[in-house]
C-alpha positions in Angstrom: 0.0 0.0 0.0 1.5 3.4 -1.1 2.2 5.8 1.7 1.5 9.5 1.5 3.3 12.6 2.5 1.4 15.4 4.1 2.7 18.9 3.5 1.4 21.5 5.9 1.6 25.2 5.7 0.5 25.9 9.2 -3.2 25.0 9.0 -5.4 22.0 8.3 -7.1 23.6 5.4 -3.9 24.1 3.6 -2.6 20.6 4.2 -1.7 18.9 0.8 -1.5 15.2 0.4 1.3 14.1 -2.1 1.4 10.4 -3.1 4.8 8.9 -2.4 5.1 7.3 -5.9 4.6 10.7 -7.6 7.9 12.6 -8.1 7.9 16.1 -6.5 7.4 19.0 -9.0 10.5 20.3 -10.5 11.3 23.9 -11.3 13.5 24.7 -14.3 16.5 26.7 -13.3 17.1 29.9 -15.2 19.7 29.7 -17.9 23.0 31.0 -16.8 25.4 33.0 -19.0 27.6 30.0 -19.3 24.7 27.9 -20.7 23.9 30.7 -23.2 27.5 30.9 -24.4 27.7 27.1 -24.6 24.5 26.9 -26.7 25.7 29.7 -29.0 29.1 28.0 -29.4 27.3 24.7 -30.3 25.3 26.5 -33.0 28.4 28.2 -34.4 30.2 24.9 -34.6 27.4 23.3 -36.5 27.3 26.2 -38.9 31.1 26.0 -39.4 30.8 22.3 -40.0 28.1 22.8 -42.7 30.3 25.5 -44.4 33.3 23.3 -44.3 31.3 20.5 -45.8 30.1 22.6 -48.7 33.6 24.0 -49.4 34.9 20.4 -49.3 32.4 19.5 -52.0 33.5 22.5 -54.0 37.2 22.1 -53.9 37.2 18.3 -54.0 34.6 18.0 -56.7 37.0 16.2 -59.0 37.1 13.3 -56.4 33.6 13.5 -54.9 31.6 13.9 -58.1 32.6 10.5 -59.7 31.7 8.8 -56.3 28.3 10.5 -56.2 27.5 9.7 -59.8 28.6 6.1 -59.4 26.3 5.7 -56.3 23.3 7.2 -58.1 23.9 5.1 -61.2 24.3 2.0 -58.9 20.9 2.7 -57.4 19.3 3.0 -60.8 20.9 -0.2 -62.2 20.8 -2.3 -59.1 17.3 -3.7 -59.9 18.6 -5.1 -63.2 21.5 -6.8 -61.4 19.1 -8.3 -58.8 16.9 -9.6 -61.6 19.9 -11.3 -63.2 20.8 -12.8 -59.8 17.4 -14.4 -59.6 18.1 -15.9 -63.0 21.2 -17.7 -61.5 23.7 -15.1 -62.9 26.4 -14.2 -60.3 26.5 -10.6 -59.2 30.0 -9.8 -60.6 29.0 -11.2 -64.0 25.6 -9.5 -63.9 27.3 -6.2 -63.0 29.7 -6.5 -65.9 26.8 -7.3 -68.3 24.8 -4.3 -67.1 27.7 -1.8 -67.2 28.9 -3.0 -70.6 25.3 -2.8 -72.0 24.9 0.7 -70.6 28.2 1.9 -72.1 27.3 0.3 -75.4 24.0 2.1 -75.5 25.6 5.4 -74.5 28.3 5.0 -77.1 25.7 4.2 -79.8 23.6 7.2 -78.8 26.6 9.5 -78.9 27.6 8.1 -82.3 24.1 8.6 -83.7 23.7 12.1 -82.3 27.3 13.4 -82.9 26.5 14.1 -86.6 23.3 16.2 -86.1 24.8 18.0 -83.1 27.9 18.8 -85.0 25.9 20.1 -87.9 23.9 22.4 -85.6 27.1 23.7 -84.0 28.6 24.4 -87.4 25.4 26.3 -88.4 25.6 28.7 -85.5 26.8 31.6 -87.6 24.2 31.0 -90.2 21.6 30.6 -87.5 22.5 34.0 -86.1 22.1 35.6 -89.5 18.8 33.8 -90.1 17.5 35.0 -86.7 18.6 38.5 -87.5 16.9 38.4 -91.0 13.6 37.1 -89.6 13.6 39.6 -86.8 14.2 42.4 -89.3 11.3 41.2 -91.4 9.0 41.2 -88.3 10.3 44.6 -87.4 9.5 46.1 -90.8 5.8 45.2 -90.2 5.7 47.9 -87.6 6.1 51.4 -89.0 7.3 53.1 -85.8 10.0 50.5 -85.1 11.1 50.6 -88.8 11.6 54.4 -88.6 13.5 54.1 -85.4 15.8 51.6 -86.9 16.4 53.8 -90.0 17.2 56.8 -87.7 19.7 54.7 -85.8 21.4 53.6 -89.0 21.6 57.3 -90.2 23.2 58.3 -86.9 25.6 55.4 -87.2 26.7 56.5 -90.7 27.2 60.2 -89.7 29.3 59.6 -86.7 31.4 56.5 -87.2 33.0 54.9 -84.2 36.7 55.1 -83.9 38.6 51.9 -84.6 39.1 49.9 -81.5 42.7 49.0 -80.6 43.4 45.3 -80.9 43.3 43.5 -77.6 46.6 42.8 -76.0 47.7 39.2 -76.0 48.4 37.8 -72.7 51.3 35.3 -73.2 50.8 33.9 -69.7 47.5 32.3 -70.6 47.7 28.8 -72.1 46.6 28.3 -75.7 43.0 27.3 -76.4 44.0 23.9 -77.7 45.9 23.2 -74.5 43.0 24.2 -72.3 40.6 22.0 -74.4 42.9 19.0 -74.0 43.1 19.6 -70.3 39.4 19.7 -69.9 39.0 16.6 -72.1 41.6 14.7 -70.0 39.8 15.6 -66.8 36.4 14.5 -68.2 37.8 11.2 -69.4 39.5 10.5 -66.0 36.3 11.3 -64.1 34.2 9.1 -66.5 36.6 6.2 -66.2 36.6 6.5 -62.4 32.8 6.6 -62.4 32.5 3.5 -64.5 35.0 1.5 -62.5 33.4 2.4 -59.2 30.0 1.7 -60.6 31.0 -1.8 -61.5 32.4 -2.5 -58.0 29.3 -1.1 -56.3 27.0 -3.3 -58.5 29.3 -6.4 -58.1 29.6 -6.0 -54.3 25.8 -6.5 -53.8 25.0 -6.4 -50.1 28.6 -6.5 -48.9 28.4 -3.1 -47.1 25.1 -4.0 -45.4 26.5 -7.3 -44.2 29.5 -5.5 -42.7 27.2 -3.0 -41.0 25.2 -5.8 -39.4 28.4 -7.5 -38.3 29.6 -4.4 -36.5 26.4 -3.8 -34.5 26.1 -5.4 -31.0 22.5 -6.5 -30.3 20.1 -8.5 -32.4 17.5 -5.7 -32.2 20.0 -3.2 -33.6 21.0 -5.6 -36.4 17.3 -6.2 -37.3 16.5 -2.4 -37.2 19.6 -1.6 -39.4 18.7 -4.2 -42.0 15.1 -3.0 -42.2 16.0 0.7 -42.5 18.8 0.0 -45.0 16.5 -2.2 -47.2 13.7 0.4 -47.1 16.1 3.3 -48.0 17.7 1.3 -50.8 14.4 0.1 -52.2 12.8 3.6 -52.2 15.8 5.4 -53.7 16.2 2.8 -56.4 12.5 2.9 -57.2 12.4 6.7 -57.3 15.6 7.1 -59.5 14.5 4.2 -61.8 11.0 5.7 -62.1 12.2 9.2 -62.9 14.7 7.9 -65.4 11.9 5.9 -67.2 9.6 9.0 -67.1 12.2 11.2 -68.6 13.1 8.7 -71.3 9.4 8.2 -72.1 9.0 12.0 -72.3 11.9 12.2 -74.8 10.4 9.5 -77.0 6.9 11.1 -77.0 8.4 14.6 -77.8 10.6 13.1 -80.5 7.7 11.4 -82.2 5.6 14.6 -82.0 8.4 16.7 -83.5 8.8 14.1 -86.3 5.1 14.3 -87.0 5.3 18.1 -87.1 8.2 18.0 -89.6 11.0 19.2 -87.3 14.5 18.3 -88.3 16.6 15.8 -86.2 13.7 14.8 -83.9 15.9 12.2 -82.1 18.4 14.9 -81.1 15.7 17.1 -79.6 14.1 14.1 -77.9 17.4 13.2 -76.1 17.8 16.8 -75.2 14.3 17.0 -73.6 14.9 13.7 -71.7 18.2 15.0 -70.3 17.1 18.5 -69.4 14.0 17.2 -67.7 16.1 16.1 -64.8 16.4 19.8 -64.0 12.9 20.9 -62.8 11.4 24.2 -64.1 14.7 25.4 -65.7 15.0 22.3 -67.9 11.5 22.6 -69.2 11.8 26.3 -69.9 15.1 25.7 -71.7 13.6 23.0 -73.8 10.7 25.2 -74.8 13.0 28.1 -75.8 15.3 25.9 -77.9 12.5 24.0 -79.6 10.7 27.3 -80.4 13.9 28.9 -81.8 14.6 25.8 -84.0 11.0 25.9 -85.2 11.3 29.6 -85.9 14.4 28.9 -88.1 12.8 25.9 -89.8 9.3 27.1 -90.7 8.2 30.3 -92.3 4.6 30.0 -91.1 4.2 31.4 -87.6 1.4 28.9 -87.0 3.8 26.0 -87.3 6.2 27.6 -84.9 3.4 28.0 -82.3 2.3 24.5 -83.0 5.7 23.1 -82.0 5.9 25.1 -78.8 2.3 24.4 -77.9 2.7 20.7 -78.5 5.8 20.4 -76.3 4.1 22.6 -73.6 1.0 20.3 -73.6 3.1 17.1 -73.3 5.2 18.7 -70.5 2.1 19.7 -68.6 0.7 16.2 -68.9 3.9 14.7 -67.7 4.5 17.0 -64.8 0.9 17.3 -63.5 -0.5 13.8 -64.2 2.1 11.1 -65.1 4.9 11.9 -62.6 2.6 12.4 -59.5 0.7 9.1 -60.3 3.9 7.0 -60.7 6.0 8.5 -57.9 3.2 9.0 -55.3 2.6 11.7 -52.8 5.2 10.3 -50.4 8.0 11.1 -53.0 7.1 14.7 -53.5 9.4 17.6 -52.7 9.0 21.1 -51.5 9.4 23.4 -54.6 11.3 26.0 -52.5 13.8 23.4 -51.5 14.1 22.1 -55.1 15.0 25.6 -56.2 17.5 26.1 -53.4 19.1 22.7 -54.1 19.5 23.5 -57.7 21.2 26.8 -57.0 23.5 25.1 -54.4 24.6 22.2 -56.5 24.9 24.3 -59.7 27.3 26.5 -57.8 29.2 23.5 -56.5 29.4 21.2 -59.5 28.1 23.2 -62.5 25.8 21.6 -65.1 26.3 18.1 -63.7 25.3 19.4 -60.3 22.1 20.9 -61.7 21.2 17.6 -63.3 21.7 15.6 -60.1 20.4 18.2 -57.6 16.8 16.7 -57.4 17.9 13.1 -57.2 20.3 14.0 -54.4 17.6 16.0 -52.6 15.1 13.1 -52.9 17.8 10.7 -51.6 18.3 12.9 -48.6 14.5 13.0 -48.0 14.2 9.2 -48.2 17.0 8.7 -45.7 15.5 11.3 -43.3 12.0 9.6 -43.6 13.5 6.3 -42.5 15.7 7.5 -39.7 13.7 8.6 -36.6 16.0 11.4 -35.5 15.9 12.9 -39.0 12.2 12.7 -39.7 11.6 16.5 -39.0 14.1 17.3 -41.7 12.3 14.9 -44.1 9.0 16.5 -43.3 10.5 19.9 -44.0 11.8 18.7 -47.4 8.4 17.1 -48.2 5.9 18.7 -50.6 2.9 17.4 -48.7 0.6 20.1 -47.5 -1.0 20.0 -44.1 -3.6 22.3 -42.7 -2.7 24.3 -39.7 -5.0 23.4 -36.8 -7.3 26.2 -35.6 -7.1 27.4 -32.0 
């Protein structure tokens, strides 16, 4: 039977009975200046750690970028390796088959697209003159703009500009060919490192997970680690594979639509659309501008030009508003503000490649946060799910 403690304040009416099994009320002590300084120092250290991490990503990008690309590609291709494993194909052999098949498909695509892409690059001066000519034709349709242009031309002929001095040649800068060779060598080394690491990641299978389980002490920790790791790997592989298939399908549909509309090199533009679509918002806008400019140079009828832009815009809206949400689900949606911030950050860190992998990296971080209990608030902040604020 629990005993009680009677607290008296000098009278029977004020006597208070406190059960013995209930802890006495505690009063939080006010924060001392030492505690405030310690808390501020802790926040400052965390901020310095984040800054040091970002600058490490920036200055060591030649080493870190191939590792990140290999890990993302391994997540995309790992379902194919597991499928071959179920068909009694060993993981090292299956990884070699998948990597070689991917390289062969990539080399074939580059070979087929190198010709059309080179032709468009060689036509850049002619394209500039065609754009100027067509803009001049449109400008002449407006009388006021035509008169302003003529007045500008008269002023230019009356007061010619003095000849500009030739730019000084800086002998300390390396020649253009040497710089191109340096960039090409760096790209080839990074690509080779990515391919080799990708093979080892695919061939290793669950080696790292088995080592993690072996390090942990209790059976409950081992079981929890295996469950979390399996869920993270499955969700990330599913998301990356789904997004890759969606973008590839978008490129095929856009290429067929452009072929139907009579656009030149529809395969080239379909590959461009599929690649740029990994960059949200900016990629779609870039595709729309490029396709509209190409249609403007190809067709004389303004209706055909608008048809090309409108067709791509309709396909992009269907993909972004219907197809992608259905296939990925609400659990794999991201906050648009965080997407834009991530694109700015990774573009600053790793350039164009960073912009392409910004969203996959952000989604990978969200999936990890959703499956780790201590990081779930961060995952909720990255999520694009909307929740109503409860009323008072």
